[in-house]
VOPAGU-2260 file (C-alpha; in pm, 1 decimal, decimal comma):
REM VOPAGU-2260
SITE   aa  ch    i         X         Y         Z
SITE  UNK   A    0   -2362,0     750,9     672,2
SITE  UNK   A    1   -2248,8     885,6     336,5
SITE  UNK   A    2   -2317,2    1257,8     298,6
SITE  UNK   A    3   -2506,9    1405,1       7,5
SITE  UNK   A    4   -2202,3    1608,4     -85,9
SITE  UNK   A    5   -1991,4    1294,8    -123,1
SITE  UNK   A    6   -2269,6    1131,0    -322,2
SITE  UNK   A    7   -2271,1    1428,0    -558,3
SITE  UNK   A    8   -1892,2    1427,1    -589,9
SITE  UNK   A    9   -1890,0    1059,4    -680,3
SITE  UNK   A   10   -2114,2    1149,5    -973,1
SITE  UNK   A   11   -1927,4    1459,9   -1085,8
SITE  UNK   A   12   -1560,7    1409,1    -993,8
SITE  UNK   A   13   -1324,0    1365,6   -1286,6
SITE  UNK   A   14    -994,7    1310,8   -1106,3
SITE  UNK   A   15   -1001,2    1068,2    -814,4
SITE  UNK   A   16    -710,2     941,9    -603,3
SITE  UNK   A   17    -712,1     659,3    -351,4
SITE  UNK   A   18    -441,5     581,2     -95,5
SITE  UNK   A   19    -467,9     241,3      72,2
SITE  UNK   A   20    -292,3     103,2     377,8
SITE  UNK   A   21    -271,1    -216,2     579,5
SITE  UNK   A   22    -634,1    -202,0     692,3
SITE  UNK   A   23    -773,0    -285,6     349,1
SITE  UNK   A   24    -578,3    -612,5     336,2
SITE  UNK   A   25    -634,2    -694,2     703,2
SITE  UNK   A   26    -986,3    -797,4     599,9
SITE  UNK   A   27    -822,4   -1059,9     378,9
SITE  UNK   A   28    -640,7   -1200,9     680,3
SITE  UNK   A   29    -308,3   -1028,7     613,3
SITE  UNK   A   30    -128,7    -947,0     942,0
SITE  UNK   A   31     -68,0    -574,2     990,7
SITE  UNK   A   32     239,2    -610,7    1216,6
SITE  UNK   A   33     132,9    -288,3    1388,4
SITE  UNK   A   34     210,2    -391,4    1747,5
SITE  UNK   A   35     339,1    -138,4    1994,8
SITE  UNK   A   36     703,5     -41,5    2028,7
SITE  UNK   A   37     919,8    -344,3    2092,7
SITE  UNK   A   38     655,9    -600,1    1989,6
SITE  UNK   A   39     844,8    -895,8    1846,3
SITE  UNK   A   40     740,4   -1045,3    1513,6
SITE  UNK   A   41    1033,6   -1264,4    1407,8
SITE  UNK   A   42    1291,6   -1452,2    1617,2
SITE  UNK   A   43    1265,4   -1205,3    1902,4
SITE  UNK   A   44    1302,1    -900,5    1678,2
SITE  UNK   A   45    1049,2    -617,5    1635,6
SITE  UNK   A   46     910,5    -533,1    1292,0
SITE  UNK   A   47    1120,4    -220,7    1246,2
SITE  UNK   A   48    1440,1    -417,5    1313,5
SITE  UNK   A   49    1395,0    -723,1    1092,2
SITE  UNK   A   50    1251,0    -503,0     814,9
SITE  UNK   A   51    1532,5    -247,9     822,6
SITE  UNK   A   52    1807,3    -146,0     583,9
SITE  UNK   A   53    2057,9    -200,5     863,3
SITE  UNK   A   54    1944,2    -560,4     909,3
SITE  UNK   A   55    1974,2    -617,9     536,0
SITE  UNK   A   56    2333,7    -494,6     542,0
SITE  UNK   A   57    2418,6    -711,1     841,6
SITE  UNK   A   58    2227,2   -1028,8     758,9
SITE  UNK   A   59    2054,8   -1044,0     420,9
SITE  UNK   A   60    1980,8   -1415,3     464,8
SITE  UNK   A   61    1778,9   -1342,1     780,4
SITE  UNK   A   62    1584,0   -1070,1     602,5
SITE  UNK   A   63    1506,6   -1311,1     320,1
SITE  UNK   A   64    1383,2   -1573,0     570,0
SITE  UNK   A   65    1148,0   -1312,6     714,5
SITE  UNK   A   66    1010,1   -1203,7     380,0
SITE  UNK   A   67     976,1   -1562,1     255,8
SITE  UNK   A   68     773,7   -1631,9     570,3
SITE  UNK   A   69     549,5   -1334,7     492,3
SITE  UNK   A   70     508,9   -1455,9     133,9
SITE  UNK   A   71     405,4   -1795,3     268,1
SITE  UNK   A   72     139,8   -1630,6     487,0
SITE  UNK   A   73       7,4   -1438,6     185,2
SITE  UNK   A   74     -43,0   -1758,0     -15,0
SITE  UNK   A   75    -343,4   -1835,1     204,6
SITE  UNK   A   76    -496,9   -1488,1     160,4
SITE  UNK   A   77    -689,2   -1339,7    -130,5
SITE  UNK   A   78    -805,8    -993,2    -239,2
SITE  UNK   A   79   -1137,3    -893,6     -83,2
SITE  UNK   A   80   -1438,0    -698,6    -210,2
SITE  UNK   A   81   -1270,4    -363,8    -141,6
SITE  UNK   A   82    -982,6    -449,9    -375,3
SITE  UNK   A   83   -1228,5    -547,9    -648,5
SITE  UNK   A   84   -1432,5    -228,3    -613,7
SITE  UNK   A   85   -1118,5     -18,2    -657,4
SITE  UNK   A   86   -1030,1    -220,2    -966,3
SITE  UNK   A   87   -1373,1    -129,7   -1107,7
SITE  UNK   A   88   -1318,6     237,4   -1030,2
SITE  UNK   A   89   -1037,7     260,6   -1284,5
SITE  UNK   A   90   -1316,8     256,0   -1544,4
SITE  UNK   A   91   -1565,6     463,4   -1345,4
SITE  UNK   A   92   -1373,5     791,2   -1339,5
SITE  UNK   A   93   -1207,9     992,1   -1614,0
SITE  UNK   A   94    -874,6     995,1   -1427,8
SITE  UNK   A   95    -828,6     744,5   -1146,7
SITE  UNK   A   96    -508,4     689,3    -949,6
SITE  UNK   A   97    -458,1     404,7    -704,1
SITE  UNK   A   98    -170,4     446,8    -459,1
SITE  UNK   A   99     -86,2     186,3    -197,7
SITE  UNK   A  100     144,7     145,3      97,9
SITE  UNK   A  101      88,0    -230,7      85,8
SITE  UNK   A  102     338,8    -475,4     -58,7
SITE  UNK   A  103     102,6    -772,8    -102,3
SITE  UNK   A  104      12,3    -706,2    -466,5
SITE  UNK   A  105    -358,7    -765,6    -400,2
SITE  UNK   A  106    -471,6    -461,8    -600,5
SITE  UNK   A  107    -310,3    -603,1    -912,8
SITE  UNK   A  108    -454,3    -947,3    -839,1
SITE  UNK   A  109    -799,9    -791,4    -817,6
SITE  UNK   A  110    -762,1    -642,5   -1164,9
SITE  UNK   A  111    -618,7    -293,7   -1113,7
SITE  UNK   A  112    -410,0    -221,2   -1422,3
SITE  UNK   A  113    -181,2      43,4   -1273,8
SITE  UNK   A  114     -92,4      75,2    -908,7
SITE  UNK   A  115     160,3     316,4    -759,4
SITE  UNK   A  116     328,4      86,6    -505,9
SITE  UNK   A  117     502,5     324,7    -267,4
SITE  UNK   A  118     665,4      49,3     -64,1
SITE  UNK   A  119     735,4    -202,9    -339,3
SITE  UNK   A  120     605,3    -556,8    -389,1
SITE  UNK   A  121     685,5    -863,8    -183,4
SITE  UNK   A  122     679,5   -1086,6    -491,9
SITE  UNK   A  123     962,6    -896,4    -660,0
SITE  UNK   A  124    1333,3    -886,6    -592,2
SITE  UNK   A  125    1607,0    -664,3    -725,8
SITE  UNK   A  126    1982,0    -674,1    -764,1
SITE  UNK   A  127    2184,4    -493,1    -501,3
SITE  UNK   A  128    2428,9    -369,1    -764,4
SITE  UNK   A  129    2264,4    -317,0   -1104,2
SITE  UNK   A  130    1904,0    -280,6    -978,3
SITE  UNK   A  131    1763,9    -539,6   -1221,4
SITE  UNK   A  132    1425,0    -659,1   -1100,3
SITE  UNK   A  133    1293,1   -1013,8   -1087,8
SITE  UNK   A  134     937,0   -1137,4   -1046,8
SITE  UNK   A  135     882,5   -1430,2    -813,5
SITE  UNK   A  136     604,5   -1685,6    -833,7
SITE  UNK   A  137     396,4   -1712,4    -519,2
SITE  UNK   A  138     492,0   -2075,9    -471,1
SITE  UNK   A  139     865,0   -2003,5    -505,9
SITE  UNK   A  140     947,3   -2033,4    -137,1
SITE  UNK   A  141    1228,2   -1995,1     -63,6
SITE  UNK   A  142    1273,4   -1717,3    -318,2
SITE  UNK   A  143    1452,1   -1746,1    -652,5
SITE  UNK   A  144    1697,1   -1629,8    -777,3
SITE  UNK   A  145    1958,7   -1567,2    -509,4
SITE  UNK   A  146    2197,8   -1398,4    -750,1
SITE  UNK   A  147    2150,6   -1158,6   -1041,9
SITE  UNK   A  148    2186,0   -1317,4   -1386,1
SITE  UNK   A  149    2340,6    -995,2   -1519,5
SITE  UNK   A  150    2614,6    -912,3   -1268,9
SITE  UNK   A  151    2606,1   -1207,1   -1027,5
SITE  UNK   A  152    2543,2    -987,7    -723,5
SITE  UNK   A  153    2299,4   -1081,3    -447,4
SITE  UNK   A  154    1936,1    -985,5    -485,9
SITE  UNK   A  155    1717,6    -835,8    -214,6
SITE  UNK   A  156    1341,5    -801,0    -161,1
SITE  UNK   A  157    1207,2    -518,0    -379,2
SITE  UNK   A  158    1041,2    -344,6     -86,8
SITE  UNK   A  159    1115,6     -23,5     100,9
SITE  UNK   A  160    1278,9    -106,2     433,1
SITE  UNK   A  161    1299,5     111,5     742,4
SITE  UNK   A  162    1578,1     361,0     685,1
SITE  UNK   A  163    1526,2     376,2     307,4
SITE  UNK   A  164    1364,7     638,3      84,4
SITE  UNK   A  165    1051,5     579,5    -120,1
SITE  UNK   A  166    1108,1     526,2    -494,5
SITE  UNK   A  167    1148,6     879,3    -628,8
SITE  UNK   A  168     966,0     855,0    -962,0
SITE  UNK   A  169     668,1     671,3    -815,9
SITE  UNK   A  170     629,4     913,4    -526,3
SITE  UNK   A  171     667,5    1215,1    -755,6
SITE  UNK   A  172     382,5    1084,3    -971,2
SITE  UNK   A  173     171,7    1022,8    -660,7
SITE  UNK   A  174     233,3    1380,6    -544,7
SITE  UNK   A  175     134,8    1519,1    -884,7
SITE  UNK   A  176    -185,9    1314,7    -894,3
SITE  UNK   A  177    -274,6    1413,7    -537,9
SITE  UNK   A  178    -225,0    1781,8    -617,6
SITE  UNK   A  179    -461,5    1765,8    -914,4
SITE  UNK   A  180    -747,5    1547,1    -794,1
SITE  UNK   A  181   -1103,4    1647,0    -704,4
SITE  UNK   A  182   -1158,3    1366,9    -456,4
SITE  UNK   A  183    -900,5    1188,4    -238,7
SITE  UNK   A  184    -973,4     874,9     -34,4
SITE  UNK   A  185    -752,5     749,9     249,1
SITE  UNK   A  186    -849,3     388,6     315,6
SITE  UNK   A  187    -730,1     162,0     594,1
SITE  UNK   A  188    -417,0     350,2     690,0
SITE  UNK   A  189    -303,7     445,8    1039,3
SITE  UNK   A  190    -192,7     781,8     893,4
SITE  UNK   A  191     134,6     755,1    1083,1
SITE  UNK   A  192     372,5     675,6     798,0
SITE  UNK   A  193     537,5     969,5     624,0
SITE  UNK   A  194     587,1    1077,5     356,3
SITE  UNK   A  195     299,5     861,7     223,9
SITE  UNK   A  196      26,9    1020,4     436,8
SITE  UNK   A  197     154,8    1361,1     326,0
SITE  UNK   A  198     -23,5    1291,3      -2,9
SITE  UNK   A  199    -355,7    1346,5     173,8
SITE  UNK   A  200    -230,4    1683,0     297,1
SITE  UNK   A  201    -120,2    1778,6     -54,7
SITE  UNK   A  202    -463,6    1689,8    -191,5
SITE  UNK   A  203    -641,9    1888,4      79,6
SITE  UNK   A  204    -421,0    2195,1      33,7
SITE  UNK   A  205    -496,7    2191,6    -338,4
SITE  UNK   A  206    -872,7    2186,4    -292,4
SITE  UNK   A  207    -962,4    1816,9    -302,3
SITE  UNK   A  208   -1246,8    1675,7     -93,2
SITE  UNK   A  209   -1070,5    1446,3     154,2
SITE  UNK   A  210   -1243,5    1127,1     268,1
SITE  UNK   A  211   -1113,3     889,7     532,4
SITE  UNK   A  212   -1235,6     530,3     555,1
SITE  UNK   A  213   -1127,3     375,2     883,0
SITE  UNK   A  214   -1310,2     215,9    1179,1
SITE  UNK   A  215   -1096,6     427,8    1412,9
SITE  UNK   A  216    -987,2     789,2    1432,2
SITE  UNK   A  217    -641,3     871,1    1299,5
SITE  UNK   A  218    -409,3    1173,9    1314,6
SITE  UNK   A  219    -566,9    1313,2     994,7
SITE  UNK   A  220    -930,6    1272,3    1102,2
SITE  UNK   A  221    -968,7    1631,5    1217,7
SITE  UNK   A  222    -892,7    1783,0     877,9
SITE  UNK   A  223   -1075,2    1528,5     663,3
SITE  UNK   A  224   -1392,5    1658,4     500,3
SITE  UNK   A  225   -1566,5    1330,2     571,5
SITE  UNK   A  226   -1481,4    1024,2     779,3
SITE  UNK   A  227   -1658,7     693,2     728,5
SITE  UNK   A  228   -1614,6     491,9    1047,5
SITE  UNK   A  229   -1636,8     148,9     892,7
SITE  UNK   A  230   -1420,4    -117,6     738,2
SITE  UNK   A  231   -1305,5     -80,8     380,0
SITE  UNK   A  232   -1526,3    -357,4     239,4
SITE  UNK   A  233   -1841,6    -213,3     394,3
SITE  UNK   A  234   -1765,6     144,3     292,5
SITE  UNK   A  235   -1664,2      64,3     -64,5
SITE  UNK   A  236   -1963,5    -161,3    -114,4
SITE  UNK   A  237   -2184,9     132,6     -21,7
SITE  UNK   A  238   -1993,8     385,9    -231,3
SITE  UNK   A  239   -1985,9     157,9    -533,1
SITE  UNK   A  240   -2364,0     125,8    -529,3
SITE  UNK   A  241   -2415,5     501,7    -568,1
């Protein structure tokens, strides 16, 4: 049930921020890789091992095999209604900011013009030395190129691995937007990953109305102003009709 206060805010809010997590893309069939500690996802390795900075240093080829596999899985998935509603919202509000923890690029595919990708994009690579970035076509599996055309160093997936920091400029912009919004949505995230989920805390501390959309309770549920216990597609379909 959507409260009257949230209905009113959707009509009057000028600055709106949305943070999305794995749950929004799970409805498109994208695996969340959220298993418990030690759950293996690739050649006997858990997610936080194969997707780590240490693994990249020790065996970049293995990391690339893993991410090429994930890119192959994504080829059979498409953005869902929730992604398309958020793309529409960029024109609904005076100032709208879309922030995502996802690396699948589905928000852009759905038509969102600007997305703050906190964890990077699986269809980009970047040079280990000069940081030049390369876009990859979805059907380029295995990935191309292997080496930078500027300095001839190896390239790596342009995603944030375990043990790495978030991109500073992108996160700084996300913090600024969170601190100045009227309405902040947290959609489909387990609320366990910091510093990303700290954006919700920043918004709340600065007076924003905090809304959680998640079928299950999360660590931030207690201090949210409103929690919609439903999937992202169902909730956003209802909110978009108001």
